[in-house]
Structures are given as structure tokens and as C-alpha cells.
C-alpha positions in Angstrom: -13.9 -0.6 22.6 -14.2 2.8 24.2 -11.8 1.6 27.0 -8.6 1.2 24.6 -7.3 4.6 24.2 -4.0 6.2 24.2 -4.6 7.2 27.8 -5.4 3.8 29.1 -2.3 2.2 27.3 0.2 5.0 28.4 -1.0 5.1 32.1 -1.7 1.3 32.7 -5.3 2.1 33.4 -8.4 -0.3 32.7 -10.5 2.9 31.8 -9.9 6.4 30.4 -11.2 7.9 33.8 -9.2 10.5 35.7 -10.3 11.7 39.0 -10.0 15.5 39.2 -7.5 16.6 41.6 -8.8 18.5 44.5 -6.8 21.1 46.4 -7.1 23.0 49.7 -7.2 19.5 51.8 -10.3 18.1 50.0 -8.4 15.4 48.3 -8.1 12.2 50.1 -6.2 9.1 50.1 -9.3 7.0 50.4 -10.6 8.3 47.3 -7.3 8.2 45.1 -7.3 4.2 46.2 -10.9 3.6 45.3 -10.5 5.1 42.0 -6.9 3.5 41.3 -8.3 0.0 42.2 -11.6 0.3 40.1 -9.1 0.9 36.9 -9.1 4.5 36.6 -6.3 7.2 37.6 -6.7 8.5 41.2 -5.3 12.0 42.0 -4.4 14.0 44.8 -4.2 17.9 44.9 -0.8 18.7 47.0 -0.3 22.3 46.3 -1.3 23.2 50.0 1.5 20.6 51.3 4.9 21.2 52.0 7.7 18.6 51.0 7.2 16.5 53.9 3.3 16.4 53.6 3.5 15.3 49.8 5.9 12.3 51.1 3.6 11.2 53.6 0.5 11.3 51.0 2.7 9.3 48.5 3.4 6.8 51.1 -0.3 6.5 52.4 -1.4 5.8 48.8 1.3 3.2 47.8 0.6 1.4 51.1 -2.7 0.6 49.8 -2.7 0.3 46.3 0.1 -0.5 43.6 -1.9 0.9 40.8 -0.7 4.4 39.3 -1.8 7.6 40.5 -1.3 11.3 40.0 -0.2 13.9 42.2 -1.2 17.5 41.4 0.7 21.0 41.7 -0.2 24.4 40.9 2.6 26.2 38.8 3.4 29.5 40.4 1.7 32.0 38.4 2.6 35.8 38.5 3.9 36.4 42.2 2.2 33.5 43.7 5.1 32.3 45.2 6.1 35.3 46.9 3.0 37.7 46.9 3.8 41.3 47.3 1.0 42.5 49.6 1.6 45.5 51.9 0.0 45.2 55.5 -2.7 48.1 54.5 -4.0 45.8 51.6 -4.0 42.9 54.2 -5.8 44.7 56.8 -8.5 45.9 54.5 -9.2 42.4 53.5 -9.0 41.1 56.8 -11.6 44.0 57.9 -14.2 42.6 55.3 -13.8 39.2 56.8 -14.2 40.4 60.4 -18.2 39.9 60.7 -17.8 36.6 59.6 -15.1 35.7 62.0 -17.2 37.3 64.8 -20.2 35.2 63.8 -18.2 31.7 63.7 -16.5 32.6 67.0 -12.9 33.0 65.3 -10.1 35.6 66.4 -9.0 37.9 63.6 -6.3 36.7 61.2 -2.8 37.6 62.0 -0.4 37.9 58.9 1.7 34.7 58.5 5.3 34.7 57.6 4.2 32.8 54.4 0.8 32.3 52.8 1.6 28.9 51.1 4.6 26.2 50.8 7.2 27.1 48.4 6.8 25.6 44.9 10.5 24.5 44.9 10.0 22.5 47.8 6.9 20.8 46.7 8.2 20.1 43.0 11.4 18.6 44.5 9.5 16.2 46.9 6.9 15.1 43.8 10.1 14.3 41.8 11.5 12.4 45.1 8.3 10.3 45.4 7.8 9.7 41.7 4.3 9.2 41.0 3.1 7.5 37.6 1.7 11.0 36.9 2.6 14.6 37.7 -0.6 16.7 36.7 -0.5 20.6 36.9 -2.4 23.6 36.5 -1.9 27.5 36.1 1.2 27.1 33.6 3.9 25.0 32.6 6.8 23.5 34.4 10.5 24.8 33.7 12.1 22.5 30.8 14.6 21.2 33.2 11.5 19.9 35.4 10.0 18.3 32.5 13.0 16.9 31.6 13.7 15.3 35.1 10.1 13.7 34.9 10.9 12.2 31.4 14.1 10.6 33.0 12.1 9.3 36.0 9.4 7.8 34.0 6.7 10.3 35.3 4.3 11.1 33.0 3.1 14.9 32.7 -0.4 16.0 32.4 -0.9 19.8 31.9 -4.4 21.8 31.8 -5.6 24.0 29.2 -8.6 26.3 29.0 -7.8 27.6 25.2 -6.2 26.0 22.2 -3.4 28.4 22.8 -2.5 26.9 26.2 -2.9 23.4 24.9 -0.4 23.9 22.1 1.9 25.7 24.5 1.8 22.4 26.7 2.6 20.2 24.0 5.4 22.6 22.5 7.0 22.5 26.1 7.0 18.5 25.6 4.1 17.8 28.2 3.0 14.4 27.5 -1.0 14.9 27.7 -3.4 17.8 28.0 -6.6 18.3 30.1 -9.0 20.3 27.9 -11.0 22.1 30.6 -14.2 23.3 29.6 -16.0 26.4 31.8 -18.4 24.0 33.0 -15.9 22.7 35.5 -16.2 23.2 39.1 -13.4 24.7 41.3 -10.6 27.1 39.7 -10.4 28.3 36.1 -7.0 27.1 35.5 -5.9 29.5 32.7 -2.2 30.8 32.2 -1.9 32.5 29.0 -5.0 35.0 29.2 -7.3 36.2 32.1 -9.5 33.2 33.1 -12.6 35.6 32.5 -11.4 35.6 28.9 -10.8 32.0 28.7 -14.3 30.4 29.3 -15.1 28.2 26.1 -17.3 25.3 26.7 -16.3 21.7 26.8 -18.1 20.7 23.5 -16.4 23.5 21.9 -12.9 23.5 23.2 -12.3 19.5 23.2 -12.6 19.0 19.2 -10.3 22.2 18.8 -7.6 21.1 21.1 -7.8 17.6 19.4 -7.4 19.0 16.2 -4.4 21.3 17.1 -2.4 18.8 19.3 -0.8 15.4 18.6 -0.7 14.4 22.3 -3.6 12.8 23.8 -6.5 14.9 25.0 -8.5 14.1 28.3 -11.7 16.2 28.3 -12.7 17.9 31.6 -15.8 20.0 32.6 -19.7 19.2 32.9 -18.9 15.3 32.6 -20.7 13.0 35.4 -22.2 10.1 33.6 -21.5 7.8 30.8 -23.4 9.9 28.2 -20.6 12.5 28.9 -17.6 10.1 28.7 -19.2 8.9 25.3 -19.6 12.5 23.8 -16.1 13.4 24.9 -14.6 10.5 23.3 -16.6 11.1 19.9 -15.2 14.7 20.0 -11.5 13.5 19.9 -10.7 13.1 23.5 -8.9 10.0 24.7 -10.0 10.1 28.1 -12.1 12.4 30.6 -11.4 13.9 33.8 -14.3 13.9 36.3 -14.4 16.3 39.3 -17.9 17.0 40.9 -19.2 13.6 40.8 -16.1 12.1 42.6 -16.0 15.2 45.2 -19.6 14.2 46.2 -18.5 10.8 47.3 -18.2 9.7 50.8 -14.3 8.9 50.4 -13.5 12.4 49.3 -12.3 14.9 52.2 -15.0 17.4 51.3 -17.0 18.2 54.5 -20.4 16.5 54.9 -22.4 19.6 54.6 -20.6 20.3 51.1 -21.3 16.8 49.9 -25.0 17.4 50.7 -25.1 20.5 48.8 -23.8 19.0 45.7 -27.1 16.7 45.8 -29.5 19.6 46.6 -31.4 22.0 44.2 -28.8 24.7 45.5 -26.1 23.0 43.1 -28.1 24.2 39.9 -27.2 27.9 40.8 -23.2 28.1 40.5 -21.1 31.0 39.8 -17.8 32.0 39.0 -16.1 34.4 41.5 -12.5 35.6 42.9 -13.9 36.3 46.5 -12.9 32.7 48.0 -9.0 32.6 47.1 -8.4 35.5 44.8 -8.6 33.3 41.6 -11.8 32.7 39.5 -13.4 29.6 40.4 -16.9 27.9 39.9 -19.0 27.1 43.1 -22.5 26.8 44.4 -23.8 30.5 45.0 -24.2 31.3 48.9 -24.3 34.5 51.2 -20.2 34.6 51.5 -20.2 34.9 47.5 -22.8 37.0 47.4 -21.7 39.6 50.2 -17.9 39.6 49.4 -18.6 40.1 45.4 -19.1 43.8 45.5 -15.6 43.9 47.1 -13.8 41.7 44.5 -11.9 44.2 42.8 -10.2 45.5 45.9 -9.5 41.8 47.3 -5.6 40.6 47.4 -4.8 37.9 44.9 -4.0 34.4 45.5 -2.8 33.0 47.8 -3.3 36.0 50.2 -7.2 35.9 49.8 -7.0 32.2 49.9 -5.2 32.1 53.4 -7.5 35.0 54.8 -10.7 33.1 53.9 -9.4 29.6 54.8 -10.1 30.0 58.8 -13.6 31.1 58.1 -14.2 28.3 55.5 -12.9 25.7 57.7 -14.9 26.8 60.7 -18.1 27.1 58.8 -17.6 23.7 57.4 -17.3 22.5 61.0 -20.1 24.1 62.1 -22.4 23.0 59.1 -22.6 26.4 57.8 -22.9 26.2 53.9 -23.5 29.7 53.6 -19.9 30.7 54.7 -18.1 28.2 52.8 -16.3 27.6 49.2 -19.0 25.1 47.7 -16.9 24.1 44.5 -19.3 22.5 42.1 -19.4 21.9 38.3 -22.6 22.6 36.3 -23.0 18.9 35.9 -24.0 18.3 39.5 -27.8 17.9 38.9 -26.7 14.6 37.2 -25.1 13.3 40.4 -26.6 10.0 41.6 -23.7 8.1 43.4 -22.3 8.7 46.8 -19.3 5.9 46.8 -16.6 6.2 44.6 -16.3 2.4 43.4 -20.1 2.4 42.7 -19.7 5.6 40.6 -16.9 4.0 38.8 -18.7 1.0 38.3 -21.9 3.0 37.1 -19.7 5.1 34.7 -18.3 2.1 32.8 -21.7 0.4 32.6 -23.3 3.5 31.3 -20.5 4.4 28.8 -20.5 0.8 27.5 -24.3 0.9 27.0 -24.3 4.2 25.2 -21.4 3.3 22.9 -22.9 0.1 22.1 -26.1 1.9 21.1 -24.4 4.3 19.1 -22.4 1.7 17.1 -25.6 0.0 16.5 -27.0 2.8 14.9 
């Protein structure tokens, strides 16, 4: 039976379906609870929150479900925790965004004291609230953090875009690995090589990772229905992580105009770009992506560029302007059919059961 895998057994799930964590405020407690109560693993991206914010999120989730859930953090990559960007570079990037600020009625951005919360504060908060799962991207926690997770009974789940990254995660003592194909929406979470050099597709990546490591493999990227789940399991995965299909549900905190765009013909045209955050990410092609792309090499890295564009993206979402937002979207978006998370979970289970039974019959 496809539901009985090492992932379901280890995490206490009914089905081996993980909701992809969304960063930047588009995760929601409603979505996590809906997925958890439907037997999957709900995930909340907390990399934009400080320690108190993380504690509040965990408390809100636990007030509504007793099921296991995951909190997701970004491991500091390079100097991301304390970016070294001089005022001149900051001003140059701000100037590029000024026409869009004017168009949306925004004041020019002023340099903040910090561009993002400190990782040390975040990880201590996650360990303090003890979620069932700590998932993470852009690297590997230090050995002492992984040891503390083991002592606290927290399962660790790291993302890999290459076989080498998956092996590195296993060798460090991480419990499970998410093999992330280039079809996935949102950020490319590479950490051993440049993301532009780590764009293997899911169908090629998953079986190679499954052959290379002993820990459970969860497939991600281009999976949006039961056919994709069945295919991933056939390739050696013990579970799947699904992002875009859950992002499109009303329970997510994505702006209504973003969710509508995921169901539109525009979702067939996605692109990889660094212009929104300073890191390579996949989203629906739009005006802001196209107009900033010629300047991509001169833009500051994450989190500086992410902070600079945040006000523009937020105002555009509030004003219903998809042309000036980051519209994260995977390549499987044309397969989307459900707008309710519980209905989506039920459909995924029904479809996967039907597909696996048909294949078993053959």
C-alpha cells in the first residue's frame, strides 16, 4: 500500500505527503492545520520571523491541531546573516526600484538596521518550541544543533538539489532528505554549487538520490496530482513534498491575485530569476521580472535585495498588481484543480490510490 512508507511511520502521518513550506509570510496556520488534520505534514516557513514570532506561530498551530507539523528555516549561506553591502550598492539598487515605488505610491526605501532576523535567535526559538520536524534549506545545521534536535526528538529534514548535497546531509546526520527537482516553484535551495549549476529534474534526481543514501527520500518539484505521487514513489521516494498546489489553496497566505494567477494561462510561463530576492527562484514571468533582469548581475545578494523589493511586492499584492509581484510557481501549475486544502488532500489520496491500483493490476 502506497501510504505505508518510512516517512509515514517515522513522522506519524496517515499519508506520505508533505506540504511545502512557504517563506516571506505566505505560509499560514490555516493551511498547516488543514494538511495536518488530513493526515499529511503541514509546514510553516519561519525564516522571516524573529524568535517571538516563531513561538507565536507554533502556539497558534498547536491550539488547533495535535498532529505533527514542521517549521522551516533557511540556513545562513555565505554572509546572509550579516550581509556586507555598502551604502553605494544599496542606493544603486534602490534607485532601480524607485519608478515602481512611484507607481505604487511608496516612499523611497531607507536602509534598515538589519535586513532579516538573526539565525541564532531563530534556531533557538525552534528548538524551544520543539516541532515534530525541523526542515531547512540552503545548507546543513551545525553538528551541535543536529545533536540537540536528536535529544529533543525533533526529526530533521534537509533539502538537496544534487546527489552530492543529499550525501552531505546524510553524512551530517540529517534524518531525511527532500530531493528537489528544478521544476519546483520558489527558491532553488542549492548550497554546494551555484543554483544555476544545480538544476537536475525531479525524474532524474530522485532515483539517483535514492540509490546514493540510506535515509528516506522525499521527492519535490513538478508534483501536483496522484500521478506525480505514484511516479515519485516508483522512483524510490518514500514520500512527496508538494508546494504550488497548496500555495493555490484559499488557506494559504498568498495574495488572492497570486492564487488566481496560478490557475491562469500565465502559469504556463515560469522563469528562474534572482531579481526578487537576490537568490535564484522560479515564478511566473511578469513585468517586474523582465524589466529588472538586465540588471541582475548588479543587484545585491539576499537578504538585501529581498528587503528592497519587499515593499514593492507587498503594495502590488494589496493593489491587485500581478505585474509587480513575485509570483512563485512551479512547472506543474497547469495541473491544478483544487482551491481548498482539505479537498486537495482528499483528491491526492484518491488519485494516488487509483493510479497505484491500476499499475498493480498490470
